[in-house]
GUBA-501655 format. One line per 4 residues: their letters; for each residue x, y, z of C-alpha. Coordinates in steps of 0.25 Angstrom, whole numbers, plus 5000, padded with zeros to 4 digits. Example, Ala and Ser with C-alpha at 12.3 -4.5 7.8 and 13.67 -1.06 7.14 Angstrom:
2
AS) 5049:4982:5031 ~ 5055:4996:5029 $
***
This chain:
397
MKIT) 5263:5108:5468 ~ 5277:5104:5465 ~ 5290:5111:5468 ~ 5297:5115:5455 $
DLKV) 5310:5121:5461 ~ 5318:5126:5472 ~ 5326:5138:5470 ~ 5336:5145:5479 $
AIIG) 5342:5160:5479 ~ 5350:5167:5488 ~ 5343:5181:5490 ~ 5352:5191:5498 $
NLPV) 5358:5180:5506 ~ 5346:5171:5509 ~ 5344:5157:5503 ~ 5330:5158:5497 $
VRVT) 5322:5146:5492 ~ 5310:5146:5482 ~ 5302:5134:5479 ~ 5293:5134:5467 $
TDEG) 5282:5125:5463 ~ 5274:5122:5450 ~ 5262:5129:5455 ~ 5270:5143:5455 $
IDGI) 5271:5144:5470 ~ 5284:5146:5476 ~ 5290:5146:5490 ~ 5302:5153:5497 $
GAAE) 5311:5150:5508 ~ 5324:5154:5514 ~ 5337:5150:5521 ~ 5345:5160:5529 $
TTKP) 5351:5171:5524 ~ 5365:5166:5529 ~ 5364:5154:5521 ~ 5365:5158:5506 $
YLKS) 5374:5145:5504 ~ 5362:5137:5505 ~ 5357:5139:5492 ~ 5363:5126:5486 $
MIEF) 5358:5118:5498 ~ 5344:5123:5496 ~ 5344:5119:5481 ~ 5348:5105:5485 $
YRDM) 5334:5102:5488 ~ 5328:5107:5475 ~ 5327:5093:5469 ~ 5321:5088:5482 $
IIGK) 5309:5096:5482 ~ 5306:5099:5468 ~ 5292:5092:5464 ~ 5288:5091:5478 $
DPKE) 5274:5098:5483 ~ 5280:5110:5491 ~ 5266:5110:5499 ~ 5271:5097:5505 $
VERV) 5282:5104:5513 ~ 5285:5092:5522 ~ 5286:5083:5511 ~ 5296:5091:5504 $
MLGI) 5304:5094:5516 ~ 5305:5079:5519 ~ 5313:5078:5507 ~ 5324:5087:5510 $
RRMG) 5324:5091:5526 ~ 5333:5079:5529 ~ 5344:5085:5520 ~ 5345:5098:5528 $
AFKP) 5354:5100:5540 ~ 5357:5109:5552 ~ 5359:5123:5548 ~ 5361:5129:5538 $
WGAA) 5357:5118:5529 ~ 5343:5116:5534 ~ 5340:5130:5528 ~ 5340:5123:5514 $
VSSI) 5328:5114:5519 ~ 5322:5125:5527 ~ 5321:5135:5516 ~ 5315:5125:5506 $
EFAL) 5304:5122:5517 ~ 5301:5136:5518 ~ 5298:5138:5504 ~ 5289:5125:5504 $
WDIA) 5280:5131:5515 ~ 5280:5144:5507 ~ 5274:5137:5495 ~ 5264:5129:5504 $
GKAA) 5259:5141:5510 ~ 5258:5148:5496 ~ 5251:5136:5490 ~ 5241:5136:5501 $
GIPT) 5239:5151:5502 ~ 5242:5151:5516 ~ 5254:5155:5525 ~ 5264:5144:5529 $
HRLL) 5261:5145:5544 ~ 5247:5139:5540 ~ 5253:5127:5534 ~ 5262:5126:5547 $
GGKI) 5251:5124:5556 ~ 5246:5138:5556 ~ 5250:5150:5564 ~ 5248:5151:5579 $
RDKV) 5253:5166:5580 ~ 5249:5177:5572 ~ 5263:5184:5574 ~ 5277:5178:5578 $
QVYN) 5288:5182:5587 ~ 5302:5184:5580 ~ 5314:5187:5588 ~ 5327:5195:5584 $
GNVR) 5340:5188:5580 ~ 5342:5195:5567 ~ 5339:5210:5569 ~ 5353:5215:5572 $
FKRN) 5361:5228:5575 ~ 5376:5228:5574 ~ 5382:5230:5588 ~ 5393:5240:5589 $
GNEP) 5401:5229:5597 ~ 5401:5217:5605 ~ 5400:5222:5620 ~ 5388:5221:5628 $
EDYA) 5383:5236:5625 ~ 5384:5232:5611 ~ 5375:5220:5612 ~ 5366:5229:5620 $
ASMQ) 5365:5239:5610 ~ 5362:5229:5599 ~ 5351:5223:5607 ~ 5344:5236:5610 $
QMKD) 5343:5239:5595 ~ 5337:5226:5592 ~ 5328:5229:5604 ~ 5324:5242:5598 $
HPYN) 5321:5236:5585 ~ 5307:5237:5578 ~ 5304:5224:5578 ~ 5303:5224:5594 $
FSII) 5309:5210:5595 ~ 5305:5202:5608 ~ 5318:5193:5607 ~ 5331:5197:5602 $
KEAV) 5343:5187:5599 ~ 5358:5190:5601 ~ 5369:5182:5597 ~ 5380:5181:5608 $
SFHG) 5391:5171:5613 ~ 5395:5163:5600 ~ 5383:5166:5591 ~ 5386:5181:5594 $
GMNR) 5401:5180:5591 ~ 5405:5184:5604 ~ 5416:5174:5604 ~ 5423:5182:5592 $
TVDN) 5420:5196:5598 ~ 5424:5194:5612 ~ 5439:5189:5616 ~ 5439:5176:5624 $
FYFG) 5424:5174:5623 ~ 5426:5159:5623 ~ 5437:5149:5625 ~ 5440:5147:5610 $
TSVT) 5444:5153:5597 ~ 5433:5160:5589 ~ 5432:5155:5575 ~ 5426:5164:5565 $
GQRH) 5421:5162:5551 ~ 5411:5150:5554 ~ 5397:5150:5560 ~ 5398:5150:5575 $
PNRG) 5410:5140:5576 ~ 5414:5144:5590 ~ 5411:5136:5602 ~ 5417:5137:5617 $
TITP) 5416:5141:5631 ~ 5414:5156:5633 ~ 5424:5162:5642 ~ 5420:5170:5655 $
KGFK) 5423:5182:5648 ~ 5414:5179:5636 ~ 5403:5174:5645 ~ 5403:5187:5653 $
YLMK) 5403:5195:5639 ~ 5392:5187:5634 ~ 5384:5189:5647 ~ 5386:5204:5646 $
CVEA) 5381:5206:5632 ~ 5369:5197:5634 ~ 5366:5206:5647 ~ 5367:5219:5639 $
MLDV) 5357:5214:5629 ~ 5348:5209:5640 ~ 5348:5223:5646 ~ 5343:5229:5634 $
LGDD) 5332:5220:5631 ~ 5327:5219:5646 ~ 5314:5211:5646 ~ 5309:5217:5633 $
VALA) 5316:5208:5623 ~ 5321:5194:5625 ~ 5336:5191:5621 ~ 5340:5179:5614 $
LDCG) 5355:5175:5613 ~ 5360:5168:5601 ~ 5373:5161:5608 ~ 5379:5152:5599 $
PGMT) 5382:5140:5596 ~ 5395:5139:5603 ~ 5392:5141:5618 ~ 5396:5128:5627 $
VPDA) 5385:5122:5635 ~ 5391:5128:5649 ~ 5391:5142:5643 ~ 5377:5140:5637 $
LKLA) 5372:5136:5650 ~ 5380:5147:5658 ~ 5374:5158:5648 ~ 5360:5153:5649 $
KELE) 5361:5153:5665 ~ 5367:5167:5665 ~ 5355:5172:5658 ~ 5345:5166:5665 $
GSNI) 5333:5176:5669 ~ 5337:5185:5658 ~ 5329:5190:5645 ~ 5336:5179:5637 $
IWLE) 5326:5172:5629 ~ 5336:5161:5624 ~ 5350:5158:5622 ~ 5352:5152:5607 $
DMVT) 5362:5142:5602 ~ 5372:5142:5613 ~ 5378:5128:5610 ~ 5373:5124:5596 $
GDYT) 5366:5132:5586 ~ 5369:5141:5573 ~ 5375:5131:5562 ~ 5377:5120:5573 $
PYVL) 5372:5107:5566 ~ 5369:5100:5579 ~ 5359:5101:5591 ~ 5367:5097:5604 $
ADLY) 5354:5095:5612 ~ 5362:5090:5624 ~ 5370:5103:5626 ~ 5358:5111:5626 $
KQIT) 5352:5101:5637 ~ 5364:5105:5645 ~ 5359:5121:5645 ~ 5344:5122:5644 $
PYTT) 5340:5114:5655 ~ 5349:5122:5664 ~ 5345:5136:5662 ~ 5332:5145:5660 $
TQIH) 5338:5153:5648 ~ 5332:5147:5635 ~ 5341:5140:5627 ~ 5338:5141:5611 $
TGEQ) 5344:5133:5599 ~ 5340:5127:5586 ~ 5343:5137:5574 ~ 5353:5127:5567 $
IYLR) 5345:5114:5568 ~ 5338:5108:5556 ~ 5326:5099:5557 ~ 5317:5095:5569 $
QNFV) 5324:5082:5572 ~ 5336:5090:5577 ~ 5328:5097:5587 ~ 5323:5085:5594 $
ELVE) 5334:5085:5605 ~ 5333:5099:5607 ~ 5318:5098:5609 ~ 5315:5085:5616 $
RNAV) 5327:5088:5626 ~ 5323:5102:5628 ~ 5337:5106:5625 ~ 5334:5120:5623 $
NILG) 5322:5129:5626 ~ 5321:5136:5613 ~ 5323:5131:5599 ~ 5326:5140:5587 $
PDPA) 5327:5133:5573 ~ 5327:5141:5561 ~ 5316:5137:5551 ~ 5326:5141:5539 $
DVGG) 5335:5130:5545 ~ 5328:5119:5552 ~ 5320:5114:5541 ~ 5309:5124:5539 $
LAEM) 5296:5128:5544 ~ 5289:5115:5547 ~ 5301:5109:5553 ~ 5303:5121:5563 $
KFIC) 5288:5120:5567 ~ 5289:5106:5570 ~ 5302:5109:5579 ~ 5294:5121:5586 $
EYAD) 5282:5112:5589 ~ 5291:5100:5595 ~ 5299:5111:5603 ~ 5286:5116:5608 $
LHGI) 5282:5102:5614 ~ 5295:5103:5622 ~ 5294:5116:5628 ~ 5305:5122:5619 $
LFAP) 5303:5136:5613 ~ 5306:5141:5598 ~ 5313:5152:5593 ~ 5317:5151:5578 $
HGRF) 5329:5156:5573 ~ 5329:5164:5559 ~ 5338:5175:5559 ~ 5342:5173:5545 $
DGLI) 5330:5167:5538 ~ 5327:5180:5530 ~ 5314:5186:5526 ~ 5309:5172:5520 $
GLAA) 5313:5165:5534 ~ 5305:5176:5541 ~ 5292:5173:5533 ~ 5294:5158:5536 $
HVQL) 5298:5160:5551 ~ 5285:5168:5553 ~ 5276:5157:5546 ~ 5282:5147:5555 $
AATL) 5282:5155:5568 ~ 5267:5157:5567 ~ 5265:5142:5568 ~ 5274:5139:5579 $
PDNY) 5269:5134:5593 ~ 5270:5143:5606 ~ 5285:5139:5608 ~ 5288:5149:5597 $
LAFE) 5295:5161:5603 ~ 5301:5169:5590 ~ 5309:5167:5578 ~ 5321:5175:5575 $
LPQA) 5318:5186:5565 ~ 5324:5184:5550 ~ 5325:5196:5542 ~ 5327:5199:5527 $
DFEW) 5343:5199:5526 ~ 5341:5211:5515 ~ 5330:5222:5516 ~ 5327:5219:5502 $
WNDI) 5321:5206:5505 ~ 5308:5215:5509 ~ 5309:5219:5495 ~ 5309:5206:5487 $
MEGH) 5298:5199:5497 ~ 5284:5199:5499 ~ 5278:5197:5513 ~ 5290:5202:5522 $
EDLE) 5281:5213:5526 ~ 5272:5203:5533 ~ 5284:5199:5542 ~ 5286:5212:5549 $
VKDS) 5291:5211:5564 ~ 5283:5219:5575 ~ 5286:5217:5589 ~ 5294:5205:5586 $
HIEV) 5282:5198:5579 ~ 5279:5195:5565 ~ 5264:5193:5561 ~ 5262:5180:5553 $
PDTP) 5257:5183:5538 ~ 5247:5175:5532 ~ 5254:5176:5517 ~ 5254:5162:5511 $
GLGV) 5267:5154:5512 ~ 5279:5160:5520 ~ 5273:5174:5517 ~ 5285:5180:5509 $
TFIP) 5287:5180:5494 ~ 5297:5186:5485 ~ 5295:5197:5475 ~ 5303:5190:5464 $
EKAK) 5305:5202:5455 ~ 5311:5210:5467 ~ 5319:5197:5472 ~ 5326:5194:5460 $
RYLR) 5335:5206:5461 ~ 5342:5199:5474 ~ 5344:5185:5467 ~ 5357:5181:5463 $
DEDA) 5360:5177:5448 ~ 5360:5163:5451 ~ 5347:5164:5459 ~ 5340:5172:5447 $
DFFD) 5329:5161:5444 ~ 5325:5161:5458 ~ 5311:5166:5456 ~ 5309:5159:5443 $
N) 5299:5147:5442 $
***
């Protein structure tokens, strides 16, 4: 079997990859819905993979992996890897999880970082009301994540939240020391959410990047003993092209509140310091950014050897990403907690794909399907109506 083409289309807002072969078997992958600009970057790799055997996933990836980078650029490599595993599974007539070592669980836990309700304001009672809506959601989430501090935009919605001038129009550009007023406001909002969740649902907080080390440690110490499952990306994180394990080592050993990071990091090599130095308690790479499914499994297993937990990021990975997450999570070791549930960015995605009905969430879990490959496939005659003119040949062989 040989790869004959790599096609990329923006469907909705999602960069979708389709790899075709000379045996008529194709595979699909996708980057995040927030990255439609990646089309040309993904196409960059076309000539590097044509003519290769897609079933030899690692051999193909060795030819392109080194030319990716930290978020957002690793998504181009990752989406191609998804498609290769999809082909390999379809060619063998088995689900991708069997090719990744086989499942050790029949259902995988998810957490909520994506199902959202608009807040009426930014006061503690508004955070509480929104949290109540998420708690009451039919998915019965076991973990709910909320953005606070610099990631949640408190630096822009609260006067004098920190010692600095807020910059807008960029991805998380702000960083600074939180004022006493800002810290009290942050704590009141967190306490209001904790009051709603009680002991029934764990609360995760997405805090940055942007917090200083002293503020990060102060927040972690204040929240010790509460129902906080982790504090995410306080110092580095989303769209930060470096790791800075030394800074996390000034926080994690000095608090019992669990510290989490990793969504922006590309490739296993860039996790070495975080893992070997136990710089954080929980890692949360995104398979659509880190280099793919096999890359992420390696990182999870390595983290497990060092007592570090695993809670993958995935908010914007879409329906194809959801299918990939489920296949991977089924195979991960027992340090796996839950992955961040992605969803279709438009309701019509459920009309143009088969297999989505097997990814239903019940009590914060999804049963692992045994459909060959990733488990979802396009219905071309329905999907074509959502193609842009420039992508009209996406489903052609």
